[in-house]
N, CA, C, O and the ligand as a Tripos MOL2 file, in Angstrom:
@<TRIPOS>MOLECULE
protein
  277   275    70     0     0
PROTEIN
NO_CHARGES

@<TRIPOS>ATOM
      1 N           9.3880  -14.5990   -0.6930 N.3       1 MET1
      2 CA          8.1720  -14.5470    0.1080 C.3       1 MET1
      3 C           7.3440  -13.3550   -0.3420 C.2       1 MET1
      4 O           7.8710  -12.2730   -0.5990 O.2       1 MET1
      5 N           6.0510  -13.5710   -0.4330 N.am      2 LYS2
      6 CA          5.1610  -12.5230   -0.9280 C.3       2 LYS2
      7 C           4.7970  -11.5540    0.1960 C.2       2 LYS2
      8 O           4.4360  -11.9580    1.3020 O.2       2 LYS2
      9 N           4.9000  -10.2920   -0.1170 N.am      3 ILE3
     10 CA          4.4770   -9.2670    0.8320 C.3       3 ILE3
     11 C           3.6450   -8.2500    0.0670 C.2       3 ILE3
     12 O           3.6000   -8.2640   -1.1630 O.2       3 ILE3
     13 N           3.0120   -7.3990    0.7850 N.am      4 LYS4
     14 CA          2.1790   -6.3860    0.1430 C.3       4 LYS4
     15 C           3.0640   -5.2420   -0.3280 C.2       4 LYS4
     16 O           3.8640   -4.6950    0.4300 O.2       4 LYS4
     17 N           2.9010   -4.9020   -1.5780 N.am      5 CYS5
     18 CA          3.6880   -3.7920   -2.1110 C.3       5 CYS5
     19 C           3.2000   -2.4890   -1.4770 C.2       5 CYS5
     20 O           2.0080   -2.1830   -1.5020 O.2       5 CYS5
     21 N           4.1390   -1.7250   -0.9080 N.am      6 PRO6
     22 CA          3.7320   -0.4870   -0.2490 C.3       6 PRO6
     23 C           3.3150    0.5890   -1.2470 C.2       6 PRO6
     24 O           2.6880    1.5830   -0.8800 O.2       6 PRO6
     25 N           3.6630    0.3820   -2.4870 N.am      7 LYS7
     26 CA          3.4290    1.4110   -3.4900 C.3       7 LYS7
     27 C           2.1100    1.1840   -4.2310 C.2       7 LYS7
     28 O           1.2750    2.0850   -4.3100 O.2       7 LYS7
     29 N           1.9280   -0.0150   -4.7700 N.am      8 CYS8
     30 CA          0.7280   -0.2720   -5.5710 C.3       8 CYS8
     31 C          -0.2270   -1.2260   -4.8770 C.2       8 CYS8
     32 O          -1.2920   -1.5350   -5.4130 O.2       8 CYS8
     33 N           0.1350   -1.6920   -3.7040 N.am      9 LYS9
     34 CA         -0.6920   -2.6120   -2.9200 C.3       9 LYS9
     35 C          -0.8330   -3.9770   -3.5840 C.2       9 LYS9
     36 O          -1.6860   -4.7780   -3.2020 O.2       9 LYS9
     37 N          -0.0040   -4.2280   -4.5610 N.am     10 GLY10
     38 CA         -0.0010   -5.5300   -5.2170 C.3      10 GLY10
     39 C           0.8940   -6.5050   -4.4730 C.2      10 GLY10
     40 O           1.2390   -6.2990   -3.3090 O.2      10 GLY10
     41 N           1.2560   -7.5590   -5.1650 N.am     11 ASN11
     42 CA          2.1070   -8.5710   -4.5520 C.3      11 ASN11
     43 C           3.5700   -8.2720   -4.8440 C.2      11 ASN11
     44 O           4.0270   -8.4100   -5.9790 O.2      11 ASN11
     45 N           4.2860   -7.8710   -3.8340 N.am     12 ALA12
     46 CA          5.7160   -7.6550   -3.9520 C.3      12 ALA12
     47 C           6.4190   -8.9090   -3.4540 C.2      12 ALA12
     48 O           5.8240   -9.7510   -2.7810 O.2      12 ALA12
     49 N           7.6650   -9.0100   -3.7910 N.am     13 GLU13
     50 CA          8.4400  -10.1870   -3.4260 C.3      13 GLU13
     51 C           9.5760   -9.7640   -2.5030 C.2      13 GLU13
     52 O          10.3740   -8.8890   -2.8370 O.2      13 GLU13
     53 N           9.6320  -10.3920   -1.3520 N.am     14 LEU14
     54 CA         10.7430  -10.1490   -0.4280 C.3      14 LEU14
     55 C          11.7290  -11.2890   -0.5720 C.2      14 LEU14
     56 O          11.3670  -12.4560   -0.4230 O.2      14 LEU14
     57 N          12.9720  -10.9520   -0.8600 N.am     15 GLU15
     58 CA         14.0150  -11.9740   -0.9780 C.3      15 GLU15
     59 C          14.1020  -12.7800    0.3150 C.2      15 GLU15
     60 O          13.8780  -12.2600    1.4080 O.2      15 GLU15
     61 N          14.4250  -14.0330    0.1650 N.am     16 SER16
     62 CA         14.4000  -14.9360    1.3100 C.3      16 SER16
     63 C          15.4050  -14.5460    2.3880 C.2      16 SER16
     64 O          15.2620  -14.9330    3.5480 O.2      16 SER16
     65 N          16.4150  -13.7830    2.0040 N.am     17 ASP17
     66 CA         17.3850  -13.3290    3.0170 C.3      17 ASP17
     67 C          17.0580  -11.9170    3.5150 C.2      17 ASP17
     68 O          17.8790  -11.2660    4.1620 O.2      17 ASP17
     69 N          15.8470  -11.4610    3.2030 N.am     18 PHE18
     70 CA         15.3730  -10.1580    3.6700 C.3      18 PHE18
     71 C          16.2610   -9.0070    3.1860 C.2      18 PHE18
     72 O          16.3650   -7.9770    3.8520 O.2      18 PHE18
     73 N          16.8880   -9.1830    2.0470 N.am     19 SER19
     74 CA         17.8110   -8.1570    1.5730 C.3      19 SER19
     75 C          17.1260   -7.1510    0.6650 C.2      19 SER19
     76 O          17.5330   -5.9920    0.5840 O.2      19 SER19
     77 N          16.0820   -7.6060   -0.0160 N.am     20 TYR20
     78 CA         15.5680   -6.7620   -1.0770 C.3      20 TYR20
     79 C          14.0850   -6.9850   -1.2840 C.2      20 TYR20
     80 O          13.5940   -8.1040   -1.1350 O.2      20 TYR20
     81 N          13.3810   -5.9430   -1.6200 N.am     21 VAL21
     82 CA         11.9620   -6.0350   -1.9350 C.3      21 VAL21
     83 C          11.7730   -5.5850   -3.3850 C.2      21 VAL21
     84 O          12.2510   -4.5240   -3.7840 O.2      21 VAL21
     85 N          11.0830   -6.3920   -4.1500 N.am     22 THR22
     86 CA         10.8090   -6.0140   -5.5320 C.3      22 THR22
     87 C           9.3370   -6.2270   -5.8380 C.2      22 THR22
     88 O           8.6930   -7.1160   -5.2800 O.2      22 THR22
     89 N           8.8160   -5.4000   -6.7330 N.am     23 CYS23
     90 CA          7.4510   -5.5790   -7.1930 C.3      23 CYS23
     91 C           7.4520   -5.4630   -8.7120 C.2      23 CYS23
     92 O           7.8510   -4.4400   -9.2690 O.2      23 CYS23
     93 N           7.0070   -6.5100   -9.3630 N.am     24 GLN24
     94 CA          7.0140   -6.4970  -10.8240 C.3      24 GLN24
     95 C           5.8840   -5.6420  -11.3670 C.2      24 GLN24
     96 O           5.9620   -5.1570  -12.4960 O.2      24 GLN24
     97 N           4.8630   -5.4570  -10.5990 N.am     25 LYS25
     98 CA          3.7000   -4.7150  -11.0730 C.3      25 LYS25
     99 C           4.0200   -3.2370  -11.2720 C.2      25 LYS25
    100 O           3.6440   -2.6500  -12.2860 O.2      25 LYS25
    101 N           4.7120   -2.6350  -10.3080 N.am     26 CYS26
    102 CA          5.0130   -1.2080  -10.4060 C.3      26 CYS26
    103 C           6.5160   -0.9590  -10.4540 C.2      26 CYS26
    104 O           6.9770    0.1710  -10.2920 O.2      26 CYS26
    105 N           7.2750   -2.0340  -10.6790 N.am     27 ASN27
    106 CA          8.7290   -1.9220  -10.7990 C.3      27 ASN27
    107 C           9.3890   -1.3510   -9.5520 C.2      27 ASN27
    108 O          10.4160   -0.6770   -9.6320 O.2      27 ASN27
    109 N           8.8000   -1.6250   -8.4200 N.am     28 LEU28
    110 CA          9.3950   -1.1980   -7.1570 C.3      28 LEU28
    111 C          10.6660   -2.0050   -6.8870 C.2      28 LEU28
    112 O          10.6970   -3.2210   -7.0760 O.2      28 LEU28
    113 N          11.6860   -1.3240   -6.4530 N.am     29 GLU29
    114 CA         12.9130   -1.9940   -6.0550 C.3      29 GLU29
    115 C          13.5090   -1.2150   -4.9100 C.2      29 GLU29
    116 O          13.9070   -0.0640   -5.0850 O.2      29 GLU29
    117 N          13.5780   -1.8160   -3.7480 N.am     30 MET30
    118 CA         14.1960   -1.1360   -2.6230 C.3      30 MET30
    119 C          14.7470   -2.1630   -1.6520 C.2      30 MET30
    120 O          14.3200   -3.3170   -1.6350 O.2      30 MET30
    121 N          15.6890   -1.7300   -0.8570 N.am     31 SER31
    122 CA         16.2240   -2.6220    0.1570 C.3      31 SER31
    123 C          15.1640   -2.8370    1.2320 C.2      31 SER31
    124 O          14.2260   -2.0500    1.3520 O.2      31 SER31
    125 N          15.3150   -3.8930    2.0030 N.am     32 TYR32
    126 CA         14.3240   -4.1600    3.0380 C.3      32 TYR32
    127 C          14.2870   -3.0300    4.0590 C.2      32 TYR32
    128 O          13.2270   -2.6900    4.5860 O.2      32 TYR32
    129 N          15.4500   -2.4550    4.3310 N.am     33 GLY33
    130 CA         15.5040   -1.3230    5.2530 C.3      33 GLY33
    131 C          14.6840   -0.1510    4.7510 C.2      33 GLY33
    132 O          13.9620    0.4950    5.5100 O.2      33 GLY33
    133 N          14.8080    0.1150    3.4590 N.am     34 GLU34
    134 CA         14.0320    1.1950    2.8640 C.3      34 GLU34
    135 C          12.5520    0.8600    2.8890 C.2      34 GLU34
    136 O          11.7050    1.7210    3.1270 O.2      34 GLU34
    137 N          12.2550   -0.4180    2.6350 N.am     35 TYR35
    138 CA         10.8590   -0.8670    2.6460 C.3      35 TYR35
    139 C          10.2220   -0.6270    4.0130 C.2      35 TYR35
    140 O           9.1050   -0.1190    4.1100 O.2      35 TYR35
    141 N          10.9440   -0.9990    5.0560 N.am     36 VAL36
    142 CA         10.4120   -0.8250    6.4120 C.3      36 VAL36
    143 C          10.1450    0.6520    6.6940 C.2      36 VAL36
    144 O           9.1150    1.0140    7.2630 O.2      36 VAL36
    145 N          11.0860    1.4890    6.2890 N.am     37 LYS37
    146 CA         10.9050    2.9270    6.4970 C.3      37 LYS37
    147 C           9.7250    3.4390    5.6820 C.2      37 LYS37
    148 O           8.9250    4.2460    6.1570 O.2      37 LYS37
    149 N           9.6320    2.9630    4.4640 N.am     38 TYR38
    150 CA          8.5490    3.3740    3.5600 C.3      38 TYR38
    151 C           7.1990    3.0060    4.1610 C.2      38 TYR38
    152 O           6.2870    3.8310    4.2300 O.2      38 TYR38
    153 N           7.0900    1.7620    4.5920 N.am     39 VAL39
    154 CA          5.8290    1.2820    5.1540 C.3      39 VAL39
    155 C           5.4960    2.0260    6.4440 C.2      39 VAL39
    156 O           4.3520    2.4210    6.6710 O.2      39 VAL39
    157 N           6.5060    2.2080    7.2790 N.am     40 ALA40
    158 CA          6.2720    2.9100    8.5460 C.3      40 ALA40
    159 C           5.7720    4.3180    8.2800 C.2      40 ALA40
    160 O           4.8220    4.7830    8.9100 O.2      40 ALA40
    161 N           6.4120    4.9820    7.3550 N.am     41 HIS41
    162 CA          6.0210    6.3530    7.0170 C.3      41 HIS41
    163 C           4.5920    6.3810    6.4870 C.2      41 HIS41
    164 O           3.7870    7.2230    6.8850 O.2      41 HIS41
    165 N           4.2870    5.4460    5.5820 N.am     42 HIS42
    166 CA          2.9720    5.4730    4.9590 C.3      42 HIS42
    167 C           1.8820    4.9760    5.8980 C.2      42 HIS42
    168 O           0.7370    5.4240    5.8250 O.2      42 HIS42
    169 N           2.2420    4.0490    6.7800 N.am     43 ASP43
    170 CA          1.2560    3.5930    7.7570 C.3      43 ASP43
    171 C           0.8320    4.7530    8.6460 C.2      43 ASP43
    172 O          -0.3520    4.9190    8.9410 O.2      43 ASP43
    173 N           1.7970    5.5490    9.0690 N.am     44 ILE44
    174 CA          1.4810    6.7000    9.9080 C.3      44 ILE44
    175 C           0.6190    7.6710    9.1170 C.2      44 ILE44
    176 O          -0.3830    8.1820    9.6170 O.2      44 ILE44
    177 N           1.0190    7.9160    7.8910 N.am     45 THR45
    178 CA          0.2690    8.8340    7.0460 C.3      45 THR45
    179 C          -1.1580    8.3610    6.8540 C.2      45 THR45
    180 O          -2.1080    9.1300    6.9970 O.2      45 THR45
    181 N          -1.2950    7.0890    6.5310 N.am     46 TYR46
    182 CA         -2.6230    6.5680    6.2460 C.3      46 TYR46
    183 C          -3.4920    6.5370    7.5010 C.2      46 TYR46
    184 O          -4.6700    6.8940    7.4610 O.2      46 TYR46
    185 N          -2.9040    6.1080    8.6050 N.am     47 SER47
    186 CA         -3.7290    5.9740    9.7930 C.3      47 SER47
    187 C          -4.1250    7.3400   10.3450 C.2      47 SER47
    188 O          -5.2210    7.5130   10.8770 O.2      47 SER47
    189 N          -3.2240    8.3020   10.2120 N.am     48 ASP48
    190 CA         -3.5240    9.6190   10.7620 C.3      48 ASP48
    191 C          -4.3970   10.4590    9.8360 C.2      48 ASP48
    192 O          -5.2840   11.1780   10.2950 O.2      48 ASP48
    193 N          -4.1510   10.3680    8.5710 N.am     49 ILE49
    194 CA         -4.8120   11.2840    7.6330 C.3      49 ILE49
    195 C          -5.8460   10.5680    6.7740 C.2      49 ILE49
    196 O          -6.9670   11.0460    6.6030 O.2      49 ILE49
    197 N          -5.4560    9.4220    6.2400 N.am     50 LEU50
    198 CA         -6.3200    8.7730    5.2660 C.3      50 LEU50
    199 C          -7.1020    7.5970    5.8330 C.2      50 LEU50
    200 O          -8.0150    7.0890    5.1830 O.2      50 LEU50
    201 N          -6.7570    7.1640    7.0290 N.am     51 GLY51
    202 CA         -7.3890    5.9750    7.5780 C.3      51 GLY51
    203 C          -8.9050    6.1030    7.6430 C.2      51 GLY51
    204 O          -9.6280    5.2970    7.0570 O.2      51 GLY51
    205 N          -9.3690    7.0850    8.3340 N.am     52 ASP52
    206 CA        -10.8100    7.2780    8.4600 C.3      52 ASP52
    207 C         -11.4320    7.6690    7.1270 C.2      52 ASP52
    208 O         -12.5250    7.2230    6.7770 O.2      52 ASP52
    209 N         -10.7300    8.4920    6.4110 N.am     53 TYR53
    210 CA        -11.2310    8.9570    5.1210 C.3      53 TYR53
    211 C         -11.4350    7.7810    4.1710 C.2      53 TYR53
    212 O         -12.5030    7.6280    3.5780 O.2      53 TYR53
    213 N         -10.3920    6.9450    4.0290 N.am     54 ALA54
    214 CA        -10.4830    5.8070    3.1190 C.3      54 ALA54
    215 C         -11.5610    4.8470    3.5990 C.2      54 ALA54
    216 O         -12.3350    4.3200    2.8010 O.2      54 ALA54
    217 N         -11.6070    4.6240    4.9000 N.am     55 GLY55
    218 CA        -12.5770    3.6800    5.4140 C.3      55 GLY55
    219 C         -14.0030    4.1430    5.2220 C.2      55 GLY55
    220 O         -14.8990    3.3280    4.9980 O.2      55 GLY55
    221 N         -14.2200    5.4220    5.3060 N.am     56 SER56
    222 CA        -15.5900    5.9260    5.2280 C.3      56 SER56
    223 C         -16.0550    6.1250    3.7910 C.2      56 SER56
    224 O         -17.2540    6.1130    3.5140 O.2      56 SER56
    225 N         -15.1120    6.3060    2.8870 N.am     57 THR57
    226 CA        -15.5220    6.5680    1.5070 C.3      57 THR57
    227 C         -15.5060    5.3110    0.6490 C.2      57 THR57
    228 O         -16.1970    5.2360   -0.3670 O.2      57 THR57
    229 N         -14.7150    4.3250    1.0620 N.am     58 GLU58
    230 CA        -14.5300    3.1580    0.2120 C.3      58 GLU58
    231 C         -15.8540    2.4610   -0.0830 C.2      58 GLU58
    232 O         -16.1490    2.1380   -1.2340 O.2      58 GLU58
    233 N         -16.6460    2.2320    0.9520 N.am     59 GLY59
    234 CA        -17.8910    1.5230    0.7500 C.3      59 GLY59
    235 C         -18.9830    2.3900    0.1380 C.2      59 GLY59
    236 O         -19.9920    1.8800   -0.3490 O.2      59 GLY59
    237 N         -18.7820    3.6770    0.1660 N.am     60 GLN60
    238 CA        -19.8340    4.5660   -0.3070 C.3      60 GLN60
    239 C         -19.6860    4.9480   -1.7750 C.2      60 GLN60
    240 O         -20.6580    5.3280   -2.4290 O.2      60 GLN60
    241 N         -18.4680    4.8440   -2.2830 N.am     61 THR61
    242 CA        -18.1690    5.4140   -3.5990 C.3      61 THR61
    243 C         -19.1720    4.9920   -4.6630 C.2      61 THR61
    244 O         -19.7650    5.8370   -5.3330 O.2      61 THR61
    245 N         -19.3640    3.6850   -4.8210 N.am     62 ALA62
    246 CA        -20.2270    3.2090   -5.9020 C.3      62 ALA62
    247 C         -21.6560    3.6850   -5.7080 C.2      62 ALA62
    248 O         -22.2690    4.2220   -6.6310 O.2      62 ALA62
    249 N         -22.1860    3.4870   -4.5100 N.am     63 GLY63
    250 CA        -23.5700    3.8590   -4.2730 C.3      63 GLY63
    251 C         -23.7780    5.3550   -4.4020 C.2      63 GLY63
    252 O         -24.7720    5.8130   -4.9660 O.2      63 GLY63
    253 N         -22.8130    6.1200   -3.8640 N.am     64 THR64
    254 CA        -22.9600    7.5690   -3.9100 C.3      64 THR64
    255 C         -22.9720    8.0730   -5.3490 C.2      64 THR64
    256 O         -23.7770    8.9290   -5.7150 O.2      64 THR64
    257 N         -22.0590    7.5260   -6.1620 N.am     65 LEU65
    258 CA        -22.0050    7.9680   -7.5470 C.3      65 LEU65
    259 C         -23.2850    7.6000   -8.2770 C.2      65 LEU65
    260 O         -23.7980    8.3810   -9.0790 O.2      65 LEU65
    261 N         -23.7940    6.4220   -8.0000 N.am     66 ASP66
    262 CA        -25.0250    6.0010   -8.6640 C.3      66 ASP66
    263 C         -26.1840    6.9270   -8.2860 C.2      66 ASP66
    264 O         -27.0080    7.3050   -9.1200 O.2      66 ASP66
    265 N         -26.2150    7.2710   -7.0160 N.am     67 GLU67
    266 CA        -27.3180    8.1100   -6.5610 C.3      67 GLU67
    267 C         -27.2550    9.5160   -7.1680 C.2      67 GLU67
    268 O         -28.2710   10.1350   -7.4850 O.2      67 GLU67
    269 N         -26.0100    9.9880   -7.3120 N.am     68 TRP68
    270 CA        -25.8770   11.3390   -7.8730 C.3      68 TRP68
    271 C         -26.2690   11.3690   -9.3400 C.2      68 TRP68
    272 O         -26.7020   12.3990   -9.8570 O.2      68 TRP68
    273 N         -26.1110   10.2220  -10.0140 N.am     69 ASP69
    274 CA        -26.5050   10.2110  -11.4260 C.3      69 ASP69
    275 C         -28.0100    9.9800  -11.5190 C.2      69 ASP69
    276 O         -28.5610    9.9330  -12.6190 O.2      69 ASP69
    277 ZN          4.0390   -2.5340   -6.5580 Zn       70 ZN70
@<TRIPOS>BOND
     1     1     2 1
     2     2     3 1
     3     3     4 2
     4     3     5 am
     5     5     6 1
     6     6     7 1
     7     7     8 2
     8     7     9 am
     9     9    10 1
    10    10    11 1
    11    11    12 2
    12    11    13 am
    13    13    14 1
    14    14    15 1
    15    15    16 2
    16    15    17 am
    17    17    18 1
    18    18    19 1
    19    19    20 2
    20    19    21 am
    21    21    22 1
    22    22    23 1
    23    23    24 2
    24    23    25 am
    25    25    26 1
    26    26    27 1
    27    27    28 2
    28    27    29 am
    29    29    30 1
    30    30    31 1
    31    31    32 2
    32    31    33 am
    33    33    34 1
    34    34    35 1
    35    35    36 2
    36    35    37 am
    37    37    38 1
    38    38    39 1
    39    39    40 2
    40    39    41 am
    41    41    42 1
    42    42    43 1
    43    43    44 2
    44    43    45 am
    45    45    46 1
    46    46    47 1
    47    47    48 2
    48    47    49 am
    49    49    50 1
    50    50    51 1
    51    51    52 2
    52    51    53 am
    53    53    54 1
    54    54    55 1
    55    55    56 2
    56    55    57 am
    57    57    58 1
    58    58    59 1
    59    59    60 2
    60    59    61 am
    61    61    62 1
    62    62    63 1
    63    63    64 2
    64    63    65 am
    65    65    66 1
    66    66    67 1
    67    67    68 2
    68    67    69 am
    69    69    70 1
    70    70    71 1
    71    71    72 2
    72    71    73 am
    73    73    74 1
    74    74    75 1
    75    75    76 2
    76    75    77 am
    77    77    78 1
    78    78    79 1
    79    79    80 2
    80    79    81 am
    81    81    82 1
    82    82    83 1
    83    83    84 2
    84    83    85 am
    85    85    86 1
    86    86    87 1
    87    87    88 2
    88    87    89 am
    89    89    90 1
    90    90    91 1
    91    91    92 2
    92    91    93 am
    93    93    94 1
    94    94    95 1
    95    95    96 2
    96    95    97 am
    97    97    98 1
    98    98    99 1
    99    99   100 2
   100    99   101 am
   101   101   102 1
   102   102   103 1
   103   103   104 2
   104   103   105 am
   105   105   106 1
   106   106   107 1
   107   107   108 2
   108   107   109 am
   109   109   110 1
   110   110   111 1
   111   111   112 2
   112   111   113 am
   113   113   114 1
   114   114   115 1
   115   115   116 2
   116   115   117 am
   117   117   118 1
   118   118   119 1
   119   119   120 2
   120   119   121 am
   121   121   122 1
   122   122   123 1
   123   123   124 2
   124   123   125 am
   125   125   126 1
   126   126   127 1
   127   127   128 2
   128   127   129 am
   129   129   130 1
   130   130   131 1
   131   131   132 2
   132   131   133 am
   133   133   134 1
   134   134   135 1
   135   135   136 2
   136   135   137 am
   137   137   138 1
   138   138   139 1
   139   139   140 2
   140   139   141 am
   141   141   142 1
   142   142   143 1
   143   143   144 2
   144   143   145 am
   145   145   146 1
   146   146   147 1
   147   147   148 2
   148   147   149 am
   149   149   150 1
   150   150   151 1
   151   151   152 2
   152   151   153 am
   153   153   154 1
   154   154   155 1
   155   155   156 2
   156   155   157 am
   157   157   158 1
   158   158   159 1
   159   159   160 2
   160   159   161 am
   161   161   162 1
   162   162   163 1
   163   163   164 2
   164   163   165 am
   165   165   166 1
   166   166   167 1
   167   167   168 2
   168   167   169 am
   169   169   170 1
   170   170   171 1
   171   171   172 2
   172   171   173 am
   173   173   174 1
   174   174   175 1
   175   175   176 2
   176   175   177 am
   177   177   178 1
   178   178   179 1
   179   179   180 2
   180   179   181 am
   181   181   182 1
   182   182   183 1
   183   183   184 2
   184   183   185 am
   185   185   186 1
   186   186   187 1
   187   187   188 2
   188   187   189 am
   189   189   190 1
   190   190   191 1
   191   191   192 2
   192   191   193 am
   193   193   194 1
   194   194   195 1
   195   195   196 2
   196   195   197 am
   197   197   198 1
   198   198   199 1
   199   199   200 2
   200   199   201 am
   201   201   202 1
   202   202   203 1
   203   203   204 2
   204   203   205 am
   205   205   206 1
   206   206   207 1
   207   207   208 2
   208   207   209 am
   209   209   210 1
   210   210   211 1
   211   211   212 2
   212   211   213 am
   213   213   214 1
   214   214   215 1
   215   215   216 2
   216   215   217 am
   217   217   218 1
   218   218   219 1
   219   219   220 2
   220   219   221 am
   221   221   222 1
   222   222   223 1
   223   223   224 2
   224   223   225 am
   225   225   226 1
   226   226   227 1
   227   227   228 2
   228   227   229 am
   229   229   230 1
   230   230   231 1
   231   231   232 2
   232   231   233 am
   233   233   234 1
   234   234   235 1
   235   235   236 2
   236   235   237 am
   237   237   238 1
   238   238   239 1
   239   239   240 2
   240   239   241 am
   241   241   242 1
   242   242   243 1
   243   243   244 2
   244   243   245 am
   245   245   246 1
   246   246   247 1
   247   247   248 2
   248   247   249 am
   249   249   250 1
   250   250   251 1
   251   251   252 2
   252   251   253 am
   253   253   254 1
   254   254   255 1
   255   255   256 2
   256   255   257 am
   257   257   258 1
   258   258   259 1
   259   259   260 2
   260   259   261 am
   261   261   262 1
   262   262   263 1
   263   263   264 2
   264   263   265 am
   265   265   266 1
   266   266   267 1
   267   267   268 2
   268   267   269 am
   269   269   270 1
   270   270   271 1
   271   271   272 2
   272   271   273 am
   273   273   274 1
   274   274   275 1
   275   275   276 2
@<TRIPOS>SUBSTRUCTURE
     1 MET1         2 RESIDUE 1 A MET
     2 LYS2         6 RESIDUE 1 A LYS
     3 ILE3        10 RESIDUE 1 A ILE
     4 LYS4        14 RESIDUE 1 A LYS
     5 CYS5        18 RESIDUE 1 A CYS
     6 PRO6        22 RESIDUE 1 A PRO
     7 LYS7        26 RESIDUE 1 A LYS
     8 CYS8        30 RESIDUE 1 A CYS
     9 LYS9        34 RESIDUE 1 A LYS
    10 GLY10       38 RESIDUE 1 A GLY
    11 ASN11       42 RESIDUE 1 A ASN
    12 ALA12       46 RESIDUE 1 A ALA
    13 GLU13       50 RESIDUE 1 A GLU
    14 LEU14       54 RESIDUE 1 A LEU
    15 GLU15       58 RESIDUE 1 A GLU
    16 SER16       62 RESIDUE 1 A SER
    17 ASP17       66 RESIDUE 1 A ASP
    18 PHE18       70 RESIDUE 1 A PHE
    19 SER19       74 RESIDUE 1 A SER
    20 TYR20       78 RESIDUE 1 A TYR
    21 VAL21       82 RESIDUE 1 A VAL
    22 THR22       86 RESIDUE 1 A THR
    23 CYS23       90 RESIDUE 1 A CYS
    24 GLN24       94 RESIDUE 1 A GLN
    25 LYS25       98 RESIDUE 1 A LYS
    26 CYS26      102 RESIDUE 1 A CYS
    27 ASN27      106 RESIDUE 1 A ASN
    28 LEU28      110 RESIDUE 1 A LEU
    29 GLU29      114 RESIDUE 1 A GLU
    30 MET30      118 RESIDUE 1 A MET
    31 SER31      122 RESIDUE 1 A SER
    32 TYR32      126 RESIDUE 1 A TYR
    33 GLY33      130 RESIDUE 1 A GLY
    34 GLU34      134 RESIDUE 1 A GLU
    35 TYR35      138 RESIDUE 1 A TYR
    36 VAL36      142 RESIDUE 1 A VAL
    37 LYS37      146 RESIDUE 1 A LYS
    38 TYR38      150 RESIDUE 1 A TYR
    39 VAL39      154 RESIDUE 1 A VAL
    40 ALA40      158 RESIDUE 1 A ALA
    41 HIS41      162 RESIDUE 1 A HIS
    42 HIS42      166 RESIDUE 1 A HIS
    43 ASP43      170 RESIDUE 1 A ASP
    44 ILE44      174 RESIDUE 1 A ILE
    45 THR45      178 RESIDUE 1 A THR
    46 TYR46      182 RESIDUE 1 A TYR
    47 SER47      186 RESIDUE 1 A SER
    48 ASP48      190 RESIDUE 1 A ASP
    49 ILE49      194 RESIDUE 1 A ILE
    50 LEU50      198 RESIDUE 1 A LEU
    51 GLY51      202 RESIDUE 1 A GLY
    52 ASP52      206 RESIDUE 1 A ASP
    53 TYR53      210 RESIDUE 1 A TYR
    54 ALA54      214 RESIDUE 1 A ALA
    55 GLY55      218 RESIDUE 1 A GLY
    56 SER56      222 RESIDUE 1 A SER
    57 THR57      226 RESIDUE 1 A THR
    58 GLU58      230 RESIDUE 1 A GLU
    59 GLY59      234 RESIDUE 1 A GLY
    60 GLN60      238 RESIDUE 1 A GLN
    61 THR61      242 RESIDUE 1 A THR
    62 ALA62      246 RESIDUE 1 A ALA
    63 GLY63      250 RESIDUE 1 A GLY
    64 THR64      254 RESIDUE 1 A THR
    65 LEU65      258 RESIDUE 1 A LEU
    66 ASP66      262 RESIDUE 1 A ASP
    67 GLU67      266 RESIDUE 1 A GLU
    68 TRP68      270 RESIDUE 1 A TRP
    69 ASP69      274 RESIDUE 1 A ASP
    70 ZN70       277 GROUP 0 **** ****
């Protein structure tokens, strides 16, 4: 089953028995337990620190750079 890779945001693969998560794009390999912890940790990090930052800069990056040039 396809899931979002917590590392590269690509398509990771979750084994059908929920035992293992792998991502061919960034060679991620971790148990599902580790994956859950990884995602939980990063979700907290992103929502607390990067959530607003990423949301506010993502749409501006291209236009802002163009304007500065
Ligand atoms: Zn990946």
